[in-house]
Backbone bond lengths (Angstrom), bond angles and torsions (degrees), N, CA, C in turn:
res aa  C-N    CA-C-N  psi(-1)  N-CA   C-N-CA  omega(-1)  CA-C   N-CA-C  phi
1 M - - - 1.443 - - 1.530 109.37 -
2 L 1.305 115.89 138.04 1.459 121.35 -179.67 1.516 110.59 -83.89
3 R 1.330 114.25 137.28 1.451 118.72 174.99 1.516 109.47 -86.75
4 A 1.313 116.58 143.16 1.465 121.11 177.55 1.527 109.01 -71.96
5 V 1.284 115.47 126.65 1.457 121.20 178.80 1.526 108.04 -99.74
6 P 1.350 117.66 120.95 1.470 119.80 -178.72 1.532 112.96 -57.77
7 K 1.324 117.18 -27.24 1.460 120.27 -178.91 1.528 111.57 -64.61
8 R 1.320 117.37 -27.97 1.471 120.32 178.37 1.519 111.57 -59.42
9 W 1.319 116.17 -39.01 1.459 119.59 -179.48 1.520 110.95 -67.65
10 L 1.316 116.87 -37.30 1.467 119.83 177.22 1.520 111.13 -65.59
11 I 1.314 116.35 -38.65 1.465 120.43 177.76 1.522 110.01 -65.26
12 L 1.328 117.10 -42.28 1.466 120.91 178.08 1.529 110.86 -61.02
13 V 1.317 117.12 -43.44 1.467 120.73 179.01 1.529 110.33 -63.91
14 A 1.333 117.36 -42.17 1.466 120.65 179.45 1.523 111.20 -62.99
15 V 1.316 117.11 -41.29 1.460 121.11 179.33 1.529 110.37 -66.40
16 M 1.317 116.53 -42.45 1.471 119.85 178.97 1.525 111.14 -63.91
17 L 1.331 117.14 -40.39 1.466 120.09 178.52 1.522 112.21 -66.84
18 A 1.326 117.16 -34.15 1.462 120.34 178.09 1.525 111.40 -70.84
19 F 1.308 117.46 -32.09 1.456 122.08 -176.13 1.533 112.82 -85.11
20 T 1.319 117.66 -25.47 1.466 122.10 -175.95 1.524 114.15 -57.61
21 P 1.343 120.85 -46.93 1.477 118.76 -179.56 1.531 113.30 -61.19
22 I 1.320 117.03 -32.88 1.467 119.98 179.87 1.521 110.08 -65.41
23 V 1.315 116.58 -45.27 1.466 120.66 -179.71 1.522 110.53 -66.07
24 I 1.314 116.68 -41.52 1.464 120.06 178.87 1.525 110.53 -62.97
25 D 1.340 116.86 -42.69 1.459 120.14 -178.72 1.523 111.82 -65.40
26 M 1.329 116.99 -31.08 1.467 119.91 178.95 1.523 112.11 -67.48
27 T 1.329 117.44 -27.38 1.459 120.01 -173.67 1.527 114.46 -107.43
28 I 1.315 118.48 -31.39 1.463 120.79 -171.19 1.523 113.34 -67.77
29 L 1.305 116.88 -30.58 1.460 119.67 -176.86 1.532 111.68 -62.20
30 H 1.318 116.80 -36.09 1.464 119.49 -178.97 1.527 111.63 -63.26
31 I 1.301 116.94 -29.30 1.462 120.82 177.57 1.525 110.24 -75.92
32 A 1.327 116.55 -33.46 1.468 121.09 -174.16 1.523 114.24 -89.17
33 V 1.330 119.18 -3.33 1.471 121.19 -175.53 1.527 113.58 -56.52
34 P 1.321 120.38 -46.05 1.480 117.78 -179.45 1.527 113.29 -61.17
35 S 1.316 117.29 -44.16 1.463 118.51 -179.52 1.531 111.49 -72.06
36 L 1.341 117.37 -32.18 1.467 119.90 175.51 1.522 111.64 -64.44
37 T 1.310 116.00 -41.60 1.464 120.67 179.99 1.518 110.35 -59.40
38 Q 1.310 116.52 -43.21 1.461 120.52 179.76 1.527 111.78 -71.31
39 A 1.316 116.79 -46.95 1.465 120.59 -174.57 1.531 112.62 -66.79
40 L 1.326 116.75 -38.94 1.459 120.11 -177.39 1.524 113.16 -95.29
41 G 1.307 117.00 -13.09 1.457 119.94 -176.13 1.514 111.31 65.04
42 A 1.320 116.73 37.82 1.458 122.17 -175.62 1.525 111.40 -77.95
43 T 1.323 115.04 144.40 1.459 120.41 175.06 1.527 108.73 -80.13
44 S 1.307 116.29 171.24 1.463 119.50 -179.77 1.529 111.50 -65.33
45 T 1.318 117.35 -34.89 1.467 120.58 177.08 1.526 110.93 -65.85
46 E 1.323 117.03 -41.88 1.466 120.45 178.28 1.523 111.02 -64.84
47 I 1.313 116.97 -39.00 1.475 120.41 177.73 1.523 109.93 -63.24
48 L 1.331 117.64 -41.49 1.473 119.96 177.08 1.526 111.21 -61.19
49 W 1.324 117.62 -42.03 1.463 120.44 177.79 1.521 111.49 -65.58
50 I 1.321 116.58 -40.88 1.467 120.72 179.06 1.523 110.30 -59.37
51 I 1.311 116.94 -43.19 1.462 121.32 -177.97 1.523 111.67 -75.45
52 D 1.319 117.62 -45.46 1.469 120.97 -168.45 1.522 115.31 -87.42
53 I 1.323 119.28 -18.99 1.463 119.62 -175.66 1.523 111.88 -66.78
54 Y 1.312 117.49 -34.03 1.473 121.27 -177.20 1.528 112.58 -64.89
55 P 1.331 119.77 -57.49 1.475 117.96 -179.77 1.528 113.05 -68.12
56 L 1.331 117.22 -31.40 1.458 120.52 -179.89 1.530 110.98 -63.53
57 L 1.323 116.63 -50.81 1.461 120.26 179.94 1.525 112.28 -69.57
58 M 1.324 116.82 -39.70 1.457 118.59 -179.40 1.525 111.03 -61.60
59 A 1.311 116.69 -42.46 1.468 120.04 179.15 1.523 111.03 -63.42
60 G 1.308 116.56 -37.99 1.461 119.58 -179.92 1.516 114.17 -75.00
61 L 1.326 117.17 -24.31 1.460 120.65 -176.69 1.526 114.35 -97.34
62 L 1.322 118.44 -7.33 1.468 120.07 -176.64 1.523 112.89 -60.62
63 V 1.315 117.73 -48.23 1.470 120.50 -177.75 1.536 111.26 -66.98
64 P 1.341 119.17 -47.44 1.474 117.69 177.79 1.530 113.09 -61.69
65 M 1.311 117.54 -37.01 1.468 119.42 179.46 1.528 111.22 -71.60
66 G 1.313 117.74 -32.34 1.458 120.79 174.28 1.520 111.09 -64.66
67 T 1.314 116.11 -42.09 1.471 120.71 176.95 1.526 110.66 -64.82
68 L 1.330 116.18 -42.25 1.461 120.32 177.60 1.525 111.26 -62.58
69 A 1.334 116.46 -40.88 1.465 120.31 178.51 1.525 111.14 -63.71
70 D 1.337 117.16 -35.90 1.464 120.12 176.85 1.518 111.66 -64.99
71 R 1.316 116.73 -35.38 1.464 120.56 -177.65 1.522 113.08 -83.48
72 V 1.310 116.93 -41.83 1.461 121.33 -174.37 1.529 111.49 -90.16
73 G 1.315 116.36 -35.99 1.459 121.24 -177.27 1.514 110.80 127.37
74 N 1.321 115.72 133.74 1.462 120.77 -177.77 1.521 112.60 -61.64
75 R 1.316 116.53 -42.74 1.460 118.98 -176.58 1.526 111.49 -63.66
76 R 1.320 116.94 -44.16 1.470 120.98 -178.77 1.528 110.83 -63.69
77 I 1.323 116.94 -43.79 1.470 120.27 179.75 1.526 110.62 -68.18
78 L 1.330 117.40 -39.58 1.462 120.76 178.08 1.518 110.99 -60.82
79 L 1.325 117.46 -47.81 1.466 120.39 -179.64 1.532 112.28 -66.90
80 T 1.323 116.41 -37.72 1.460 119.72 176.02 1.525 110.46 -65.30
81 G 1.323 116.58 -43.53 1.460 121.10 178.38 1.520 112.49 -61.53
82 L 1.332 116.55 -41.25 1.470 119.85 177.48 1.523 111.02 -64.49
83 S 1.323 116.76 -38.33 1.474 120.47 178.04 1.525 111.13 -65.90
84 V 1.323 116.41 -47.08 1.472 120.78 178.68 1.524 109.82 -61.06
85 F 1.330 116.43 -43.13 1.460 120.56 -179.28 1.528 110.88 -63.96
86 G 1.331 117.48 -40.35 1.460 120.63 179.03 1.518 112.91 -64.99
87 V 1.335 116.93 -45.05 1.465 120.94 178.47 1.530 110.27 -64.43
88 A 1.327 116.35 -42.97 1.463 120.49 -179.61 1.531 111.16 -65.88
89 S 1.314 117.34 -35.50 1.468 120.06 177.19 1.519 111.06 -63.95
90 T 1.317 116.49 -39.75 1.463 120.52 177.67 1.526 110.41 -65.69
91 L 1.328 116.82 -44.17 1.466 120.04 176.84 1.526 111.50 -60.75
92 A 1.322 116.62 -42.76 1.470 120.33 -179.43 1.523 111.34 -65.90
93 A 1.317 116.86 -37.29 1.464 120.17 -178.72 1.524 112.25 -65.56
94 F 1.328 116.50 -32.41 1.460 119.88 -176.31 1.527 113.03 -111.60
95 A 1.319 117.66 20.80 1.468 121.58 -178.50 1.532 110.03 -69.02
96 P 1.337 117.04 121.56 1.462 119.64 -179.50 1.529 113.60 -85.84
97 T 1.328 117.81 -15.65 1.461 121.20 -178.06 1.527 110.00 -131.11
98 P 1.329 116.91 156.28 1.465 119.57 176.79 1.532 112.83 -60.48
99 A 1.323 117.97 -36.46 1.466 120.58 -179.83 1.522 111.43 -63.18
100 L 1.325 116.90 -41.58 1.468 119.80 178.03 1.523 111.21 -67.93
101 L 1.315 117.47 -35.54 1.465 120.54 176.51 1.530 110.98 -65.68
102 I 1.318 116.74 -40.14 1.474 120.15 177.09 1.525 109.80 -63.63
103 A 1.327 117.35 -43.01 1.469 120.80 178.30 1.528 111.12 -63.42
104 A 1.325 116.82 -39.72 1.468 120.22 178.11 1.523 110.68 -65.64
105 R 1.328 116.92 -36.70 1.476 119.85 178.52 1.527 110.89 -69.71
106 V 1.335 117.45 -29.69 1.464 120.18 173.71 1.532 109.21 -63.01
107 L 1.335 116.64 -45.30 1.464 120.44 177.45 1.529 111.56 -65.00
108 L 1.335 117.01 -37.18 1.465 120.33 175.51 1.520 110.70 -60.06
109 A 1.316 117.26 -42.39 1.463 121.11 178.99 1.516 110.97 -65.00
110 L 1.332 116.93 -39.35 1.464 120.65 177.68 1.529 110.23 -62.77
111 G 1.329 116.74 -48.44 1.460 120.90 178.52 1.520 112.00 -62.97
112 G 1.331 116.93 -41.65 1.458 120.53 178.67 1.520 112.00 -64.86
113 A 1.326 116.39 -38.83 1.460 120.12 178.62 1.520 111.25 -68.73
114 M 1.320 118.12 -25.98 1.455 120.69 175.86 1.528 111.08 -76.79
115 I 1.313 116.74 -32.36 1.458 121.52 -178.35 1.526 111.91 -76.79
116 M 1.331 116.76 -44.50 1.475 121.32 -171.64 1.523 114.71 -55.60
117 P 1.321 121.41 -47.39 1.467 118.95 -178.46 1.530 113.52 -67.10
118 C 1.314 116.51 -23.08 1.471 120.98 -177.51 1.509 112.21 -85.46
119 V 1.326 117.26 -16.73 1.455 121.53 -177.46 1.455 111.15 -86.95
């Protein structure tokens, strides 16, 4: 019979905390679209790019980032991904133009794609 190791619970909590911002970012933008459109003066094409660039890039980068994590190390890629995601979140929060918001969402997708294979 296996004994319960308390460290397993800490690892589970760490993994859940690393994954939470990605899930929140996937859903929160849909709620904020009307106010973003007004605040940034974004066109309908820019709004489509703002919404769609994140899942599009993340889906395309998952396999390469998983391979990179296998070669470099899961911990290093996870920490780098969390750093990229944090910086990109700050850029996205204070983006004054739709183009900068799209660029920040590209970085969010990169950071998210680095986090997902490690979680």
